[in-house]
Each structure stands twice: as C-alpha cells, then as structure tokens.
N, CA, C, O and the ligand as a Tripos MOL2 file, in Angstrom:
@<TRIPOS>MOLECULE
protein
  209   207    53     0     0
PROTEIN
NO_CHARGES

@<TRIPOS>ATOM
      1 N          47.8830   96.5940   14.6010 N.3       1 MET1
      2 CA         46.9640   97.1620   13.5830 C.3       1 MET1
      3 C          47.0790   96.3910   12.2910 C.2       1 MET1
      4 O          48.1610   96.2430   11.7240 O.2       1 MET1
      5 N          45.9660   95.9120   11.8480 N.am      2 VAL2
      6 CA         45.9400   95.2060   10.5710 C.3       2 VAL2
      7 C          45.2580   96.0920    9.5450 C.2       2 VAL2
      8 O          44.1470   96.5610    9.7880 O.2       2 VAL2
      9 N          45.8760   96.3270    8.4340 N.am      3 PRO3
     10 CA         45.2110   97.1460    7.4020 C.3       3 PRO3
     11 C          43.9830   96.4400    6.8310 C.2       3 PRO3
     12 O          44.0810   95.3340    6.3000 O.2       3 PRO3
     13 N          42.8540   97.0770    6.9460 N.am      4 LEU4
     14 CA         41.6220   96.4770    6.4340 C.3       4 LEU4
     15 C          41.4400   96.8060    4.9500 C.2       4 LEU4
     16 O          41.6100   97.9460    4.5180 O.2       4 LEU4
     17 N          41.0950   95.7900    4.2060 N.am      5 PRO5
     18 CA         40.8190   96.0470    2.7880 C.3       5 PRO5
     19 C          39.5310   96.8570    2.6300 C.2       5 PRO5
     20 O          38.5430   96.6230    3.3260 O.2       5 PRO5
     21 N          39.5660   97.8130    1.7030 N.am      6 LYS6
     22 CA         38.3900   98.6800    1.5520 C.3       6 LYS6
     23 C          37.2060   97.8990    0.9890 C.2       6 LYS6
     24 O          36.0720   98.0780    1.4320 O.2       6 LYS6
     25 N          37.4690   97.0480    0.0290 N.am      7 ARG7
     26 CA         36.3920   96.1880   -0.4750 C.3       7 ARG7
     27 C          36.9990   94.9160   -1.0350 C.2       7 ARG7
     28 O          38.0870   94.9150   -1.6120 O.2       7 ARG7
     29 N          36.2730   93.8570   -0.8470 N.am      8 LYS8
     30 CA         36.8020   92.5500   -1.2670 C.3       8 LYS8
     31 C          36.7420   92.4020   -2.7790 C.2       8 LYS8
     32 O          37.6570   91.8660   -3.4040 O.2       8 LYS8
     33 N          35.6400   92.8910   -3.3550 N.am      9 HIS9
     34 CA         35.5170   92.8000   -4.8010 C.3       9 HIS9
     35 C          34.6750   93.9530   -5.3210 C.2       9 HIS9
     36 O          34.1120   94.7290   -4.5480 O.2       9 HIS9
     37 N          34.6000   94.0510   -6.6010 N.am     10 THR10
     38 CA         33.9180   95.1840   -7.1990 C.3      10 THR10
     39 C          32.3990   95.1260   -6.9720 C.2      10 THR10
     40 O          31.8640   94.1150   -6.5160 O.2      10 THR10
     41 N          31.7330   96.2140   -7.2950 N.am     11 ARG11
     42 CA         30.2840   96.2610   -7.0930 C.3      11 ARG11
     43 C          29.5600   95.1920   -7.9090 C.2      11 ARG11
     44 O          28.5950   94.5840   -7.4470 O.2      11 ARG11
     45 N          30.0320   94.9850   -9.0980 N.am     12 SER12
     46 CA         29.3310   94.0040   -9.9490 C.3      12 SER12
     47 C          29.4130   92.6170   -9.3470 C.2      12 SER12
     48 O          28.4710   91.8290   -9.4350 O.2      12 SER12
     49 N          30.5350   92.3300   -8.7420 N.am     13 ARG13
     50 CA         30.6750   91.0010   -8.1460 C.3      13 ARG13
     51 C          29.7910   90.8750   -6.8990 C.2      13 ARG13
     52 O          29.2460   89.8060   -6.6230 O.2      13 ARG13
     53 N          29.6560   91.9640   -6.1580 N.am     14 THR14
     54 CA         28.7850   91.9420   -4.9980 C.3      14 THR14
     55 C          27.3470   91.7100   -5.4520 C.2      14 THR14
     56 O          26.5920   90.9980   -4.7900 O.2      14 THR14
     57 N          26.9690   92.3100   -6.5770 N.am     15 GLY15
     58 CA         25.6350   92.1410   -7.1130 C.3      15 GLY15
     59 C          25.3580   90.6950   -7.4630 C.2      15 GLY15
     60 O          24.2510   90.1900   -7.2690 O.2      15 GLY15
     61 N          26.3700   90.0440   -7.9760 N.am     16 ILE16
     62 CA         26.2030   88.6410   -8.3150 C.3      16 ILE16
     63 C          25.9400   87.8240   -7.0630 C.2      16 ILE16
     64 O          25.1280   86.8990   -7.0550 O.2      16 ILE16
     65 N          26.6530   88.1940   -6.0010 N.am     17 ARG17
     66 CA         26.5230   87.4340   -4.7770 C.3      17 ARG17
     67 C          25.1510   87.6300   -4.1400 C.2      17 ARG17
     68 O          24.5670   86.6800   -3.6180 O.2      17 ARG17
     69 N          24.6450   88.8290   -4.1790 N.am     18 ARG18
     70 CA         23.3690   89.1180   -3.5160 C.3      18 ARG18
     71 C          22.2010   88.8170   -4.4590 C.2      18 ARG18
     72 O          21.6180   89.7220   -5.0560 O.2      18 ARG18
     73 N          21.8850   87.5720   -4.5730 N.am     19 GLY19
     74 CA         20.7090   87.1930   -5.3360 C.3      19 GLY19
     75 C          20.8320   87.4200   -6.8220 C.2      19 GLY19
     76 O          19.8380   87.3480   -7.5450 O.2      19 GLY19
     77 N          22.0310   87.6920   -7.2890 N.am     20 GLY20
     78 CA         22.2030   87.8810   -8.7220 C.3      20 GLY20
     79 C          22.0150   86.5770   -9.4700 C.2      20 GLY20
     80 O          21.4940   86.5490  -10.5850 O.2      20 GLY20
     81 N          22.4430   85.5100   -8.8430 N.am     21 GLN21
     82 CA         22.2900   84.2050   -9.4440 C.3      21 GLN21
     83 C          21.1690   83.4440   -8.7510 C.2      21 GLN21
     84 O          21.0730   83.4740   -7.5240 O.2      21 GLN21
     85 N          20.3470   82.7820   -9.4900 N.am     22 PRO22
     86 CA         19.2910   81.9890   -8.8750 C.3      22 PRO22
     87 C          19.8590   80.7820   -8.1650 C.2      22 PRO22
     88 O          20.9000   80.2460   -8.5430 O.2      22 PRO22
     89 N          19.1690   80.3730   -7.1500 N.am     23 LYS23
     90 CA         19.6240   79.1990   -6.4090 C.3      23 LYS23
     91 C          19.4740   77.9410   -7.2550 C.2      23 LYS23
     92 O          18.7000   77.9000   -8.2120 O.2      23 LYS23
     93 N          20.2090   76.9490   -6.8890 N.am     24 MET24
     94 CA         20.1980   75.7110   -7.6640 C.3      24 MET24
     95 C          19.0610   74.7710   -7.2270 C.2      24 MET24
     96 O          19.0860   73.5760   -7.5210 O.2      24 MET24
     97 N          18.0780   75.3220   -6.5300 N.am     25 VAL25
     98 CA         17.0450   74.4780   -5.9560 C.3      25 VAL25
     99 C          16.1490   73.8650   -7.0380 C.2      25 VAL25
    100 O          15.8690   72.6660   -7.0520 O.2      25 VAL25
    101 N          15.7150   74.7490   -7.9410 N.am     26 LEU26
    102 CA         14.7440   74.2740   -8.9250 C.3      26 LEU26
    103 C          15.4110   73.6860  -10.1650 C.2      26 LEU26
    104 O          14.7390   73.2320  -11.0910 O.2      26 LEU26
    105 N          16.7260   73.7030  -10.1670 N.am     27 SER27
    106 CA         17.4100   73.2580  -11.3930 C.3      27 SER27
    107 C          17.4580   71.7510  -11.5010 C.2      27 SER27
    108 O          17.7700   71.2090  -12.5610 O.2      27 SER27
    109 N          17.1440   71.0560  -10.3870 N.am     28 ASN28
    110 CA         17.2140   69.6100  -10.4620 C.3      28 ASN28
    111 C          15.8740   68.9800  -10.7980 C.2      28 ASN28
    112 O          15.6240   67.8070  -10.5230 O.2      28 ASN28
    113 N          15.0170   69.8010  -11.4040 N.am     29 LEU29
    114 CA         13.7470   69.2610  -11.8580 C.3      29 LEU29
    115 C          13.8910   68.8490  -13.3210 C.2      29 LEU29
    116 O          14.4620   69.5670  -14.1410 O.2      29 LEU29
    117 N          13.3700   67.7110  -13.6050 N.am     30 THR30
    118 CA         13.4550   67.2240  -14.9680 C.3      30 THR30
    119 C          12.1420   66.5810  -15.3540 C.2      30 THR30
    120 O          11.3150   66.2490  -14.5050 O.2      30 THR30
    121 N          11.9720   66.4150  -16.6170 N.am     31 LYS31
    122 CA         10.7440   65.7860  -17.0950 C.3      31 LYS31
    123 C          10.8570   64.2860  -16.9480 C.2      31 LYS31
    124 O          11.8850   63.6830  -17.2580 O.2      31 LYS31
    125 N           9.7920   63.7060  -16.4750 N.am     32 CYS32
    126 CA          9.7660   62.2490  -16.3770 C.3      32 CYS32
    127 C           9.7520   61.6710  -17.7780 C.2      32 CYS32
    128 O           8.9670   62.0810  -18.6330 O.2      32 CYS32
    129 N          10.6240   60.7270  -17.9900 N.am     33 THR33
    130 CA         10.6910   60.1380  -19.3400 C.3      33 THR33
    131 C           9.5280   59.1930  -19.6030 C.2      33 THR33
    132 O           9.2900   58.7740  -20.7360 O.2      33 THR33
    133 N           8.8140   58.8680  -18.5420 N.am     34 SER34
    134 CA          7.7190   57.9320  -18.7100 C.3      34 SER34
    135 C           6.3800   58.6470  -18.9110 C.2      34 SER34
    136 O           5.6480   58.3400  -19.8520 O.2      34 SER34
    137 N           6.0560   59.6110  -18.0160 N.am     35 CYS35
    138 CA          4.7520   60.2720  -18.1040 C.3      35 CYS35
    139 C           4.8900   61.7330  -18.5300 C.2      35 CYS35
    140 O           3.8900   62.3770  -18.8480 O.2      35 CYS35
    141 N           6.1250   62.2680  -18.5400 N.am     36 GLY36
    142 CA          6.3410   63.6260  -19.0590 C.3      36 GLY36
    143 C           6.0780   64.7190  -18.0520 C.2      36 GLY36
    144 O           6.1300   65.8950  -18.4140 O.2      36 GLY36
    145 N           5.7960   64.3900  -16.7990 N.am     37 LYS37
    146 CA          5.5570   65.4130  -15.7900 C.3      37 LYS37
    147 C           6.8780   65.7890  -15.1470 C.2      37 LYS37
    148 O           7.8560   65.0450  -15.2100 O.2      37 LYS37
    149 N           6.8840   66.9850  -14.5130 N.am     38 LEU38
    150 CA          8.1040   67.4340  -13.8570 C.3      38 LEU38
    151 C           8.3300   66.6570  -12.5750 C.2      38 LEU38
    152 O           7.4260   66.4750  -11.7600 O.2      38 LEU38
    153 N           9.5440   66.2140  -12.4260 N.am     39 LYS39
    154 CA          9.8830   65.4890  -11.2010 C.3      39 LYS39
    155 C          11.2910   65.8380  -10.8140 C.2      39 LYS39
    156 O          12.0280   66.4280  -11.6030 O.2      39 LYS39
    157 N          11.6810   65.4780   -9.5990 N.am     40 GLU40
    158 CA         13.0380   65.7230   -9.1690 C.3      40 GLU40
    159 C          13.9820   64.7670   -9.8630 C.2      40 GLU40
    160 O          13.6830   63.5880  -10.0570 O.2      40 GLU40
    161 N          15.1270   65.3060  -10.2320 N.am     41 ASN41
    162 CA         16.1040   64.4800  -10.9040 C.3      41 ASN41
    163 C          16.6430   63.4070   -9.9540 C.2      41 ASN41
    164 O          16.7670   63.6400   -8.7520 O.2      41 ASN41
    165 N          16.9490   62.2770  -10.4830 N.am     42 HIS42
    166 CA         17.4970   61.1520   -9.7240 C.3      42 HIS42
    167 C          16.5490   60.7080   -8.6060 C.2      42 HIS42
    168 O          16.9760   60.1660   -7.5870 O.2      42 HIS42
    169 N          15.2660   60.9490   -8.8210 N.am     43 ARG43
    170 CA         14.2740   60.5080   -7.8500 C.3      43 ARG43
    171 C          13.1850   59.7570   -8.5860 C.2      43 ARG43
    172 O          12.9900   59.9360   -9.7880 O.2      43 ARG43
    173 N          12.4890   58.9280   -7.8610 N.am     44 ALA44
    174 CA         11.3700   58.2320   -8.4810 C.3      44 ALA44
    175 C          10.2600   59.2430   -8.7680 C.2      44 ALA44
    176 O          10.0020   60.1400   -7.9650 O.2      44 ALA44
    177 N           9.6180   59.0900   -9.9020 N.am     45 CYS45
    178 CA          8.5410   59.9830  -10.2740 C.3      45 CYS45
    179 C           7.3530   59.7860   -9.3280 C.2      45 CYS45
    180 O           6.8860   58.6620   -9.1430 O.2      45 CYS45
    181 N           6.8570   60.8950   -8.7190 N.am     46 PRO46
    182 CA          5.7400   60.7460   -7.7850 C.3      46 PRO46
    183 C           4.4240   60.4120   -8.4730 C.2      46 PRO46
    184 O           3.4540   60.0470   -7.8090 O.2      46 PRO46
    185 N           4.3800   60.5310   -9.7710 N.am     47 TYR47
    186 CA          3.1350   60.2910  -10.5050 C.3      47 TYR47
    187 C           3.0320   58.8570  -10.9830 C.2      47 TYR47
    188 O           2.0050   58.2020  -10.8070 O.2      47 TYR47
    189 N           4.1100   58.3760  -11.5890 N.am     48 CYS48
    190 CA          4.0260   57.0280  -12.1500 C.3      48 CYS48
    191 C           5.0220   56.0850  -11.4940 C.2      48 CYS48
    192 O           5.0210   54.8850  -11.7710 O.2      48 CYS48
    193 N           5.8830   56.6300  -10.6140 N.am     49 GLY49
    194 CA          6.8170   55.7580   -9.9200 C.3      49 GLY49
    195 C           8.0180   55.3390  -10.7400 C.2      49 GLY49
    196 O           8.7870   54.4600  -10.3510 O.2      49 GLY49
    197 N           8.1620   55.9940  -11.8960 N.am     50 PHE50
    198 CA          9.2860   55.6540  -12.7440 C.3      50 PHE50
    199 C          10.5560   56.2370  -12.1940 C.2      50 PHE50
    200 O          10.6190   57.4250  -11.8790 O.2      50 PHE50
    201 N          11.5620   55.4130  -12.0760 N.am     51 TRP51
    202 CA         12.8380   55.9170  -11.5290 C.3      51 TRP51
    203 C          13.8000   56.2120  -12.6510 C.2      51 TRP51
    204 O          13.9280   55.4120  -13.5770 O.2      51 TRP51
    205 N          14.4780   57.3360  -12.5940 N.am     52 ARG52
    206 CA         15.3920   57.8800  -13.6020 C.3      52 ARG52
    207 C          14.5980   58.5660  -14.6910 C.2      52 ARG52
    208 O          15.1790   59.0940  -15.6390 O.2      52 ARG52
    209 ZN          6.3660   59.8060  -14.3380 Zn       53 ZN53
@<TRIPOS>BOND
     1     1     2 1
     2     2     3 1
     3     3     4 2
     4     3     5 am
     5     5     6 1
     6     6     7 1
     7     7     8 2
     8     7     9 am
     9     9    10 1
    10    10    11 1
    11    11    12 2
    12    11    13 am
    13    13    14 1
    14    14    15 1
    15    15    16 2
    16    15    17 am
    17    17    18 1
    18    18    19 1
    19    19    20 2
    20    19    21 am
    21    21    22 1
    22    22    23 1
    23    23    24 2
    24    23    25 am
    25    25    26 1
    26    26    27 1
    27    27    28 2
    28    27    29 am
    29    29    30 1
    30    30    31 1
    31    31    32 2
    32    31    33 am
    33    33    34 1
    34    34    35 1
    35    35    36 2
    36    35    37 am
    37    37    38 1
    38    38    39 1
    39    39    40 2
    40    39    41 am
    41    41    42 1
    42    42    43 1
    43    43    44 2
    44    43    45 am
    45    45    46 1
    46    46    47 1
    47    47    48 2
    48    47    49 am
    49    49    50 1
    50    50    51 1
    51    51    52 2
    52    51    53 am
    53    53    54 1
    54    54    55 1
    55    55    56 2
    56    55    57 am
    57    57    58 1
    58    58    59 1
    59    59    60 2
    60    59    61 am
    61    61    62 1
    62    62    63 1
    63    63    64 2
    64    63    65 am
    65    65    66 1
    66    66    67 1
    67    67    68 2
    68    67    69 am
    69    69    70 1
    70    70    71 1
    71    71    72 2
    72    71    73 am
    73    73    74 1
    74    74    75 1
    75    75    76 2
    76    75    77 am
    77    77    78 1
    78    78    79 1
    79    79    80 2
    80    79    81 am
    81    81    82 1
    82    82    83 1
    83    83    84 2
    84    83    85 am
    85    85    86 1
    86    86    87 1
    87    87    88 2
    88    87    89 am
    89    89    90 1
    90    90    91 1
    91    91    92 2
    92    91    93 am
    93    93    94 1
    94    94    95 1
    95    95    96 2
    96    95    97 am
    97    97    98 1
    98    98    99 1
    99    99   100 2
   100    99   101 am
   101   101   102 1
   102   102   103 1
   103   103   104 2
   104   103   105 am
   105   105   106 1
   106   106   107 1
   107   107   108 2
   108   107   109 am
   109   109   110 1
   110   110   111 1
   111   111   112 2
   112   111   113 am
   113   113   114 1
   114   114   115 1
   115   115   116 2
   116   115   117 am
   117   117   118 1
   118   118   119 1
   119   119   120 2
   120   119   121 am
   121   121   122 1
   122   122   123 1
   123   123   124 2
   124   123   125 am
   125   125   126 1
   126   126   127 1
   127   127   128 2
   128   127   129 am
   129   129   130 1
   130   130   131 1
   131   131   132 2
   132   131   133 am
   133   133   134 1
   134   134   135 1
   135   135   136 2
   136   135   137 am
   137   137   138 1
   138   138   139 1
   139   139   140 2
   140   139   141 am
   141   141   142 1
   142   142   143 1
   143   143   144 2
   144   143   145 am
   145   145   146 1
   146   146   147 1
   147   147   148 2
   148   147   149 am
   149   149   150 1
   150   150   151 1
   151   151   152 2
   152   151   153 am
   153   153   154 1
   154   154   155 1
   155   155   156 2
   156   155   157 am
   157   157   158 1
   158   158   159 1
   159   159   160 2
   160   159   161 am
   161   161   162 1
   162   162   163 1
   163   163   164 2
   164   163   165 am
   165   165   166 1
   166   166   167 1
   167   167   168 2
   168   167   169 am
   169   169   170 1
   170   170   171 1
   171   171   172 2
   172   171   173 am
   173   173   174 1
   174   174   175 1
   175   175   176 2
   176   175   177 am
   177   177   178 1
   178   178   179 1
   179   179   180 2
   180   179   181 am
   181   181   182 1
   182   182   183 1
   183   183   184 2
   184   183   185 am
   185   185   186 1
   186   186   187 1
   187   187   188 2
   188   187   189 am
   189   189   190 1
   190   190   191 1
   191   191   192 2
   192   191   193 am
   193   193   194 1
   194   194   195 1
   195   195   196 2
   196   195   197 am
   197   197   198 1
   198   198   199 1
   199   199   200 2
   200   199   201 am
   201   201   202 1
   202   202   203 1
   203   203   204 2
   204   203   205 am
   205   205   206 1
   206   206   207 1
   207   207   208 2
@<TRIPOS>SUBSTRUCTURE
     1 MET1         2 RESIDUE 1 A MET
     2 VAL2         6 RESIDUE 1 A VAL
     3 PRO3        10 RESIDUE 1 A PRO
     4 LEU4        14 RESIDUE 1 A LEU
     5 PRO5        18 RESIDUE 1 A PRO
     6 LYS6        22 RESIDUE 1 A LYS
     7 ARG7        26 RESIDUE 1 A ARG
     8 LYS8        30 RESIDUE 1 A LYS
     9 HIS9        34 RESIDUE 1 A HIS
    10 THR10       38 RESIDUE 1 A THR
    11 ARG11       42 RESIDUE 1 A ARG
    12 SER12       46 RESIDUE 1 A SER
    13 ARG13       50 RESIDUE 1 A ARG
    14 THR14       54 RESIDUE 1 A THR
    15 GLY15       58 RESIDUE 1 A GLY
    16 ILE16       62 RESIDUE 1 A ILE
    17 ARG17       66 RESIDUE 1 A ARG
    18 ARG18       70 RESIDUE 1 A ARG
    19 GLY19       74 RESIDUE 1 A GLY
    20 GLY20       78 RESIDUE 1 A GLY
    21 GLN21       82 RESIDUE 1 A GLN
    22 PRO22       86 RESIDUE 1 A PRO
    23 LYS23       90 RESIDUE 1 A LYS
    24 MET24       94 RESIDUE 1 A MET
    25 VAL25       98 RESIDUE 1 A VAL
    26 LEU26      102 RESIDUE 1 A LEU
    27 SER27      106 RESIDUE 1 A SER
    28 ASN28      110 RESIDUE 1 A ASN
    29 LEU29      114 RESIDUE 1 A LEU
    30 THR30      118 RESIDUE 1 A THR
    31 LYS31      122 RESIDUE 1 A LYS
    32 CYS32      126 RESIDUE 1 A CYS
    33 THR33      130 RESIDUE 1 A THR
    34 SER34      134 RESIDUE 1 A SER
    35 CYS35      138 RESIDUE 1 A CYS
    36 GLY36      142 RESIDUE 1 A GLY
    37 LYS37      146 RESIDUE 1 A LYS
    38 LEU38      150 RESIDUE 1 A LEU
    39 LYS39      154 RESIDUE 1 A LYS
    40 GLU40      158 RESIDUE 1 A GLU
    41 ASN41      162 RESIDUE 1 A ASN
    42 HIS42      166 RESIDUE 1 A HIS
    43 ARG43      170 RESIDUE 1 A ARG
    44 ALA44      174 RESIDUE 1 A ALA
    45 CYS45      178 RESIDUE 1 A CYS
    46 PRO46      182 RESIDUE 1 A PRO
    47 TYR47      186 RESIDUE 1 A TYR
    48 CYS48      190 RESIDUE 1 A CYS
    49 GLY49      194 RESIDUE 1 A GLY
    50 PHE50      198 RESIDUE 1 A PHE
    51 TRP51      202 RESIDUE 1 A TRP
    52 ARG52      206 RESIDUE 1 A ARG
    53 ZN53       209 GROUP 0 **** ****
C-alpha cells in the first residue's frame, strides 16, 4: 500500500495549469523591421522577404 497524496498542489496552482496561462504560440510574432507587418520571429517576412 502506497499512501496517495490528496492533492499535488493548491487550487490556485491547478487553475494556472488549466489554461490559466496562455500558450506561447502567438508570442513569437514580431513586427517586421522592414515593412512593419506582423511576422514570425526568426523567420523571413512573408510580405517583403526580410529576414530578422
Ligand atoms: Zn516585412
């Protein structure tokens, strides 16, 4: 018999885990320094082809 923990962490911490924090998906968007449109960071700009 292994004693099971009643809860791993408090309710507030569970809330953080369940969608409390936004995913990092959209955070790597940055403005193109050449044309000013939103593009993915560290990627070539799809509008003007400017890299970085
Ligand atoms: Zn651009």
